[in-house]
C-alpha positions, 0 to 999 in steps of 0.5 A: 514517470521517471521509471522506464516501462521495463523497470516498472515491469521488473518492479511488478515481477519483484512485488509478485515474488515478495507477495508469495508467487512461486515464480514471476517472469517479465514477458513485456516487449514490443509485440507482447500482445498486451501481456507484460508478465506471468506469475504462478501462484500456489494456494495449498495444493493448487497452482495457477497462472496469473497474467499481469499488465503494467500501466504507468499512468498519471490519470485513470485507466478506463474500461477499454484497457481492462477489456483489451487486457482480458482479450490478450489473456484469451486462450492463455489463462483465466486470471489477470492482474492490472497494475497502474501508477494511476487510478481506475475509472468506475467503469474499469472497476465494473468491467474487471468484475463483469459476470461471465468474463474472466476476473481481472484484479486491479492494483491502483497507485495507492494500493501499489504504494501500500504494497511496496511499503508492506513488502519494503520494496524501496520504502523504509518505514520508521515508527514514531510515537507522539504523546499528548499529555494533559495534567489534571490539576484537581487530581493533585489537590492537597499537594504541598509545596515545600523543600522536604515534600516536593509538589508532584503537581508543580513537578508535573506542570513544570515538565508537561505544561499547565492543566489547560494546555496539552503538552506534546512530547515525543515518546522515548 
């Protein structure tokens, strides 16, 4: 991955702020005990801490990483967020929601990309519209082709193609 670990932690911090956390700090450093940061989320009248950990992986994050992160949260808080550039194994997903254990929400690389797009963090979206137009020739039966009465059918066909082939045109 081209982004350094501390850069990924700062990106996660920025994402949390954009997503409505009232505060987010990066605690990640050597000996951070497996906690890369802490965010505070307010829901109506209640605020609660959410610890987060960032994993720059190309592959999959396993259940062991979820257990280790939960262990690092022990005694500090009950809500965790594990963010990866990769994916989570089925066992990691099951471990994150295991009964009797503090829940850990998982954000994989695909969801991370969606969130970066949603909050426009380093991503710009340009909406394009494409139209497929098919001229229904039988609809225009009785069309007269003369100089004084332009043939709508011929005009449409010349502009959009024949009635058997859709003509793709970019929207205006």
